[in-house]
N, C-alpha and C positions, 0 to 999 in steps of 0.2 A: 350223763350226758351224752349226746347222739354221736357215732363213731362218724369221722368224716374221713373218707378216701379219697375225695374229690380230687385233690392237690396231687397226691400220689398219680390218682389214675389218667390224669392230663399227660404226666410224662410217660406213661405205660402206653399210651396210644401210639407212641412211635416204637413200641418195640418190636412190632412183626415186621417194621421196615428195616428198622437196624439189624434184626435177625437174617432176614433174606438177603440182605446186601451183603452182610459178613459172610454168609454162608457161601454166596457165590464167588464173593473174592479169594477165598481160602480153600476153594472146593479144588483146585489142581494139587494143593500142597499137602492139606488135610481136611478129611472129610469130616462134615459136622454131624454127630449122631442124633439120630433122631428116635429116642429111645421109647418104650410104650409108656402110658400114666402107670403110676406104681399102684399097688393093690392097695395100701394105706389112703392113699389120695381118693380112689375110687369108693372106698369103703366108707371113708368120711360123707362123701357127697351123698351117696345112698341114704345113710343116716339121715342127715341134714333134709333131704328130699322127701323121706318118708314121714319124719315129724312135720314138716311142712304141709304134705298133701292131708296128714290127719287133722290139721289146725285149720286148713282150708274147709273138709267137711263138716266139722263141727261148727265152725261158724256159718256156713249156709244154711243148716239147720237150726241155729239160734236167729238168724235173720229172718227165717221163716215165719218165724214164731211170734215176731213184734208184731204189737198192735198199735201202730203209731197213731190212729186215727182216734184212741182214746187216751192218748196224752193230754194231762191237763195244760196246754198252751193254746198259742192263737193259730189259726189256720197257716201264717207263715211259715210259723217255724215248723210245722207238721208236714209242709210241702218239702222244705228245705229237707228235713231230715228223710223224708221219703224218696226224694232225689240222690241223697249220699247213700241210701241204703240201697236203691237199686244199680247204682255205679260198682258199689262193692260184689253184690252179686255176679255181675256180668263181668268182672274182673276176675273174681275166683271161678267162674265157669269157663270162660274163653282166653282171655290173655295169661293167666298164671299157668295154665296147663301147657301152653306152646312153649313160654320160655323153661319150663322144667324140661319138656322132652328135647329142646334146643342144649339144653345145658347137658341132659344125659348123654347125648350124642357126642359132645365134645366137654369132656368133664373139667379140664383146666384150661378152657378157653376165658381169657380175662373179659373180652367183651359181654359175652352172655353171662358171666357172673357177675358183672356189674348192672347188666339190663334186670337181671333178677332183683338185685339189691335194692335198686332203684324202685322197682314195682314195690318193693314190700314196705319201701319208706312211703311212698305214695298212698298203698294201703293202710298202713299205720295212721297216718293222720289223719284219714277221712274217717277210719273205724275208730278212733279216738274220739272225734266229735260226736258220733253217734252213740258213742257210751257214754258220754259226759250228759247229752240229751236226754238219754233213756234214764239217768242216773235223776237227772233234775223234774222230768215230766211223767215217768214211767214207771212201772212197777218193779219193786225191788229184786223180783227174779228177773226181770230183762235186764237189768243194769248189772246183776251179777256173772250171768251168763256172757254177756257182750265184755265185761272186764277180763273174765276169764281168758277170751278170743284175742282181746288186744293185748295181754300179756304174752301170747304164745306166738304171735306176730311179732312184738318186739324182741323175743329170744331168738326167732327165725332170724330176722334183720340183723341183729349183733352176731350171730354165729357166721352169716355169709360176709360181713365186714371182716370179720377176723380171719375167714378163708382167704378172701379176696388180698387180704394186706400180706398173707403166707405167699400166694401164688405170687404176687408182685416182687418180692423178695427173691423167689426162684428164678422170675424172669431178669431181674436186674444181675445175679450171677451169672445168669446163662452169656447175656449181652457182655459183661467184663470178661469172659472166658471166651468168647469170640474176639472182642477188641486185642486180647492178648495174644490170641493166634495170629490175628492180622497184623498185627505189629510185627510178631517174630518172622511170619510169611516176608513181610517188607524188608527186613532187616537182612534177610539171607538171600534174596535176589538183588545182585549189583545192579545198577541204574545208570545207563550211558547218558552223558549230557547230550542236550540236543544239539543237533548240527545247526550252525549258523549259515546262512547265504547272505551275500553282501551284495547289494546292488549298487553299482555306479551310473549314477544319472547322466554323468557330464562325459562318460564313454563314446566316440563316434562311433556310430554305426557300422556293422559289418557289411563289406561289399558282398552283393551276390555272386556266388561261384559260377561262372559259365561253364557248360560242361560242352566239350569238344564233340564237334559233327563226326559222325560215325560212317566211314567211306565204304559204300557199298561194292563189291567187285562186280565189273564189267561181263558181258558175255565173252566167249574165246574168238580171237582175230586170226587173220593168215598170219603164218610162221614169218618171220622177216629174212629167213634164208630163202624164199621161194627166187629163182633164177629169172631175171628179168630178160625176156625174149631179145629186145634190141641192143643188149651187151653180150648175145653169144659170141664165143670165140670159134675164128673161123676154121673151117672145115680142114681137118688133119690129112686129107687125101691129096696125095702128090700130086704136080702138074704133070702134063703128057709128056713123054719124051718129044724130042725134036725129030 
């Protein structure tokens, strides 16, 4: 029975977003640690990738030895087998090395791990078809070598499915920890109720306030105490003697 991690992966596609949001919210109260990848995890990945690369090299050698043109079948079946063989070779020479390099750069990345698993799943299906055709129409040696290659890819596929499930469990635990920290941070921060603003549509409009004019001071005028010549008092000089 083939392992089926697709349902779990659909949920895990949201994990990076959840982790980012949770870390941003609680950053002011509790920093989210970003520890390095454990040695055991990297060691396990390196072992799996080494086995996969050896299986890929052996498969390429065995595919190059096939003589599909000599198979005892019709030309249509030969063309189909030839096309499948060339598709497998292109994948092993180009697509698979790129995915392996991507996973080595980010050993616990779920997206890269799933991409490799999906590629192995496709390789296994096509490889199994070619091996069955070799067993039906080709030589015994061709069938035996391809059957060994199919078994190697099946083991690799199963191993990466188990690793992906382990990483998924670790990510779920991380999300649970962040969710708990977020809830604790929200509980410790008192929240003020929002202020209500009441608008009365029936209230009369307010009259505009008129500003008083500013009186500017005038220029200086003559002093009101200035003597009027017409009201000058008579001379105080005495009248001449008779």
